[in-house]
C-alpha positions as semicolon CSV with decimal commas, in nm:
position;residue;x (nm);y (nm);z (nm)
1;X;5,255;20,689;23,388
2;X;5,403;20,971;23,181
3;X;5,770;21,076;23,200
4;X;5,836;21,437;23,295
5;X;6,216;21,440;23,297
6;X;6,516;21,230;23,393
7;X;6,803;21,284;23,637
8;X;7,063;21,235;23,367
9;X;7,214;21,561;23,248
10;X;7,330;21,573;22,886
11;X;7,704;21,629;22,846
12;X;7,686;21,766;22,491
13;X;7,436;21,969;22,293
14;X;7,188;21,715;22,148
15;X;7,209;21,846;21,793
16;X;7,069;21,533;21,628
17;X;6,781;21,500;21,874
18;X;6,682;21,862;21,817
19;X;6,713;21,817;21,439
20;X;6,488;21,507;21,442
21;X;6,229;21,691;21,650
22;X;6,247;21,985;21,409
23;X;6,199;21,760;21,104
24;X;5,890;21,605;21,260
25;X;5,749;21,948;21,340
26;X;5,820;22,077;20,988
27;X;5,647;21,774;20,838
28;X;5,349;21,832;21,068
29;X;5,325;22,196;20,963
30;X;5,400;22,188;20,592
31;X;5,297;21,836;20,484
32;X;5,018;21,762;20,728
33;X;4,871;22,111;20,758
34;X;4,880;22,113;21,139
35;X;4,630;21,828;21,136
36;X;4,368;21,984;20,907
37;X;4,144;21,707;20,777
38;X;4,230;21,714;20,406
39;X;4,604;21,769;20,448
40;X;4,623;21,505;20,720
41;X;4,444;21,241;20,511
42;X;4,650;21,315;20,200
43;X;4,980;21,307;20,389
44;X;4,900;20,979;20,563
45;X;4,809;20,813;20,231
46;X;5,105;20,963;20,044
47;X;5,380;20,927;20,302
48;X;5,247;20,654;20,530
49;X;5,342;20,289;20,490
50;X;5,067;20,048;20,380
51;X;5,175;19,683;20,398
52;X;4,896;19,554;20,170
53;X;5,006;19,782;19,888
54;X;5,376;19,726;19,948
55;X;5,324;19,349;19,920
56;X;5,042;19,366;19,664
57;X;5,200;19,093;19,450
58;X;5,199;18,852;19,744
59;X;4,888;18,937;19,946
60;X;4,542;19,033;19,824
61;X;4,319;19,272;20,015
62;X;3,949;19,302;19,944
63;X;3,822;19,498;20,244
64;X;3,757;19,868;20,293
65;X;4,045;20,107;20,235
66;X;4,134;20,431;20,402
67;X;4,363;20,522;20,109
68;X;4,344;20,459;19,733
69;X;4,527;20,147;19,606
70;X;4,904;20,182;19,561
71;X;4,929;20,459;19,821
72;X;5,225;20,422;20,056
73;X;5,353;20,135;19,843
74;X;5,722;20,221;19,810
75;X;6,003;20,122;20,041
76;X;6,085;20,494;20,072
77;X;5,764;20,514;20,273
78;X;5,937;20,319;20,550
79;X;6,142;20,636;20,597
80;X;5,875;20,899;20,531
81;X;5,622;20,729;20,760
82;X;5,856;20,791;21,056
83;X;5,793;21,166;21,021
84;X;5,413;21,154;20,981
85;X;5,162;21,161;21,267
86;X;4,791;21,108;21,311
87;X;4,701;21,398;21,540
88;X;4,820;21,656;21,789
89;X;4,844;21,419;22,085
90;X;5,031;21,167;21,869
91;X;5,307;21,407;21,770
92;X;5,331;21,583;22,107
93;X;5,360;21,255;22,296
94;X;5,619;21,110;22,059
95;X;5,840;21,417;22,051
96;X;5,826;21,458;22,428
97;X;5,954;21,101;22,474
98;X;6,228;21,171;22,217
99;X;6,328;21,488;22,404
100;X;6,341;21,314;22,744
101;X;6,545;21,010;22,633
102;X;6,714;21,108;22,307
103;X;6,981;21,347;22,435
104;X;7,146;21,090;22,663
105;X;7,147;20,817;22,398
106;X;7,299;21,068;22,155
107;X;7,562;21,140;22,423
108;X;7,661;20,773;22,414
109;X;7,687;20,754;22,035
110;X;7,762;21,093;21,886
111;X;7,522;21,279;21,660
112;X;7,585;21,104;21,327
113;X;7,580;20,755;21,473
114;X;7,265;20,842;21,668
115;X;7,076;20,945;21,353
116;X;7,171;20,618;21,180
117;X;7,071;20,424;21,492
118;X;6,737;20,609;21,505
119;X;6,652;20,533;21,141
120;X;6,752;20,167;21,173
121;X;6,535;20,134;21,484
122;X;6,249;20,281;21,283
123;X;6,314;20,024;21,010
124;X;6,304;19,744;21,267
125;X;5,975;19,883;21,398
126;X;5,821;19,893;21,050
127;X;5,932;19,537;20,972
128;X;5,784;19,409;21,299
129;X;5,449;19,577;21,235
130;X;5,436;19,450;20,876
131;X;5,526;19,101;20,995
132;X;5,231;19,107;21,234
133;X;4,988;19,169;20,944
134;X;5,142;19,199;20,596
135;X;4,798;19,223;20,432
136;X;4,687;19,526;20,635
137;X;4,564;19,825;20,436
138;X;4,586;20,057;20,737
139;X;4,859;20,323;20,693
140;X;5,145;20,310;20,940
141;X;5,263;20,652;21,057
142;X;5,453;20,789;21,352
143;X;5,798;20,822;21,507
144;X;5,711;20,598;21,802
145;X;5,883;20,290;21,658
146;X;6,214;20,471;21,616
147;X;6,168;20,635;21,956
148;X;6,101;20,289;22,100
149;X;6,455;20,204;21,984
150;X;6,586;20,508;22,170
151;X;6,405;20,392;22,483
152;X;6,548;20,041;22,452
153;X;6,898;20,184;22,421
154;X;6,841;20,413;22,720
155;X;6,727;20,120;22,936
156;X;7,055;19,938;22,871
157;X;7,284;20,240;22,886
158;X;7,143;20,411;23,196
159;X;6,927;20,157;23,382
160;X;6,970;20,327;23,722
161;X;6,902;20,684;23,607
162;X;6,592;20,819;23,780
163;X;6,297;20,911;23,559
164;X;6,033;21,137;23,711
165;X;5,685;21,013;23,627
166;X;5,348;21,185;23,635
167;X;5,102;20,940;23,791
168;X;4,726;20,966;23,734
169;X;4,511;20,794;24,000
170;X;4,161;20,902;23,912
171;X;4,127;21,262;24,026
172;X;4,453;21,239;24,220
173;X;4,773;21,329;24,037
174;X;5,119;21,282;24,184
175;X;5,480;21,233;24,077
176;X;5,725;20,953;24,140
177;X;6,091;20,903;24,051
178;X;6,179;20,548;23,945
179;X;6,485;20,384;23,783
180;X;6,477;20,401;23,404
181;X;6,489;20,022;23,368
182;X;6,167;19,994;23,571
183;X;5,979;20,263;23,380
184;X;6,093;20,148;23,036
185;X;6,047;19,780;23,122
186;X;5,692;19,855;23,235
187;X;5,628;20,042;22,908
188;X;5,760;19,747;22,706
189;X;5,536;19,500;22,891
190;X;5,235;19,719;22,811
191;X;5,328;19,704;22,442
192;X;5,356;19,324;22,460
193;X;5,014;19,291;22,620
194;X;4,867;19,531;22,364
195;X;5,034;19,352;22,076
196;X;4,904;19,008;22,170
197;X;4,559;19,146;22,252
198;X;4,516;19,344;21,931
199;X;4,335;19,170;21,648
200;X;4,510;19,129;21,313
201;X;4,421;19,413;21,082
202;X;4,277;19,629;21,358
203;X;4,349;19,999;21,363
204;X;4,475;20,217;21,644
205;X;4,810;20,179;21,819
206;X;5,087;19,995;21,627
207;X;5,200;19,789;21,926
208;X;5,424;19,560;21,722
209;X;5,608;19,862;21,580
210;X;5,681;19,972;21,937
211;X;5,798;19,622;22,027
212;X;6,012;19,589;21,715
213;X;6,167;19,931;21,762
214;X;6,248;19,868;22,128
215;X;6,412;19,532;22,055
216;X;6,601;19,677;21,758
217;X;6,733;19,952;21,984
218;X;6,841;19,699;22,247
219;X;7,038;19,508;21,983
220;X;7,179;19,804;21,789
221;X;7,300;19,996;22,093
222;X;7,595;19,757;22,128
223;X;7,705;19,844;21,774
224;X;7,654;20,219;21,796
225;X;7,752;20,313;22,150
226;X;8,105;20,441;22,207
227;X;8,229;20,302;22,542
228;X;8,448;20,603;22,617
229;X;8,154;20,839;22,568
230;X;7,930;20,624;22,788
231;X;8,195;20,611;23,061
232;X;8,255;20,986;23,044
233;X;7,883;21,055;23,056
234;X;7,816;20,836;23,360
235;X;8,117;20,952;23,562
236;X;8,058;21,322;23,493
237;X;7,677;21,318;23,536
238;X;7,579;21,506;23,855
239;X;7,418;21,290;24,123
240;X;7,086;21,438;24,232
241;X;6,928;21,377;24,569
242;X;6,567;21,362;24,677
243;X;6,548;21,737;24,728
244;X;6,571;21,783;24,351
245;X;6,263;21,576;24,285
246;X;5,941;21,732;24,167
247;X;5,706;21,826;24,452
248;X;5,406;21,599;24,493
């Protein structure tokens, strides 16, 4: 299932959401060379987060490395890794999820509070992934952990808001509108299954970063939401009926 849009109109211009998307795009263009092989590899090693190098004094790693030793070894890389991506589908998918869900969470918090919330969710995601394998030498990159926090916050703030999903059933493609809590809960369960199934030190999807970011967002939303903004958003949001749904 892939979200197309939600039935939850934004009440303010999502300045912070747009700015975060722009920063990710600028990093992709100017630091990662639009995914060109050399620029992509250098950026991942320079700005990605590598647990084995960050905790080199505690854990030893003797296996094969994607990056030279001491790459991605500073705590600043927790921040920079949130704006790096591993390929076109990686960045497009992440930023689309941020666009669909970020504006309404920003509505509930205000732009400045939303940015702080986003970065703290990304920190929670990084800590969860490092906890799962602190000796890993595989670089961690991507905004999906922080965006997982946005999704967790959305599930608690607007659980009944309809999210229109694109459904792939072999050669048959259709759409379906479901409550946000169902779609986001289903996504979280997939991350849990992936996290427990993934082997320690294996590459690919950072499931524990997604899990950590989502749970961080669920916890932090109570600190960062502004009840009057949430109430104003919900009461002023237009109610859409079935005729507004995407055609099958």
